[in-house]
N, C-alpha and C positions, 0 to 999 in steps of 0.2 A: 207817085214818087217811089223812090227806093225803099227797101226795108231797112231796119235799124242797122244791120251790119254794113250795108252800103253807106249809110250816113256816117257811121263811125270811120269808115275808110275815108270818106271825103274830108272829115274833120282832121284825120291824121295827115292827109296830104296838105291841108291848110297849115297844120303845125310845121310841116316840113318846109313849106314856103316861107313861113314866118321865120324860122330859123335861118333861112338863107337871106334874109332881108335886114341888114344891119340898121338902116335908117328907121325901120318900123320898130325894131327892138329898142332903139334909142327913145323913140316916141312913147313907148309903152313902159319905160323903165320904172315909172312910178305907179304902174297899174298892176295891182295885186288883188283881184276880185274874182268872184264866182259869178258867171253869167249863165242864165237859163235860156236855152233856145227850145221853144215849143213849136212843134210842127204837127198840126192837127191835135191828136191826143198823145204824141210821143214827145217825150222830154229829154234833153241832153243838158248836162251841167259841164260847163267849160271852166276849169280852174286855171286862172292866169296868175303867175307869180313873176313880177318884175318884167312884165312884157313877154314872158315866155308862156306858152300853153303847157302848163304842167301836167294836167290830167283831163281826161274826157270820160264822163260817166253817164250811162244812160239812166233815165228815170223811169217812172216818177218816184220822187222821194219827198215826203213831207218833212224830213229831218235835215235836208240839205239847205242851208240858208243861201240865198243868192242876192246880189246887189241890184241888178236889173235884169228884165227879161225881154226878149224879142219873141213875139208870138205871131205865127202866120200859118197859112195852110200849105200843103204840100205842093200844089199846082203853082202857087205864088212864088214859093221858094225855088222851085225848079225853073221858073221863068226869070227869077232874080239871078240865078246861077247860069243863065245862058251866056255864051261868050259876048254877044251884043244884045243886051236885054232891051225890050220895048220900053217906051216912056211909061213911067209909074213903077216899073219893075226894076229900074236901073239903081235904086238907092233905097235904104231901109226907111227913110222918111217918105219916099215915093210910095212905098207899100202902104204906109199909114194913110197918106193922102187919098189913095184910090180905095181905101176901106179893106185892104187885104192884109193888114199887119197891125200890131199893137205893141207898145212899149209900156212895161209896168216897172214899178220900183223906183229906185233913185235916179231920176232923170238927170240930175246935176252930175252924178258920177259919169253917166254916158256922155254928156256934153263936154265935160272936162277931158274926156279920152276919145272924143268922137272921131277924129282922124284915124287914130290907131284902130278902133273897132271897125270902122267902115272899111279901111284897107284890108284888115284881117278877113272880114266877111267876103270881100271881093276875091279873095284866094279861092273861093269855092267855085268860081266861074270855070266853065268847061275847059278852055284852052289857055287859061291864064297861069303861067309859071314864071319863075324868076330865074 
């Protein structure tokens, strides 16, 4: 997969798409949490504030608390972010079902904000723009 700077650029593009999507910002209005995205050994901390992606910081950091984490490998994430992903790679829970992903931390927080988070992650898809 891409290097750290390419992933930061992708997360920035996802932030731009989020800012252009009023319904999703409304869905995330009560979501102010830090999410860890781990891709192989690379970590990224996404700081959400009231449905806005406020900051993106590369890790690792043992001092940065996070509410929940999505952990996967680079190939699986690249396949997840394809414009039309294959079955199993189409959804974060699909990654878990096929053994290519893991969710750690406060699963209740994720479930309460599931639509917001899943739609946000979909913004990483190759040709998906708003």
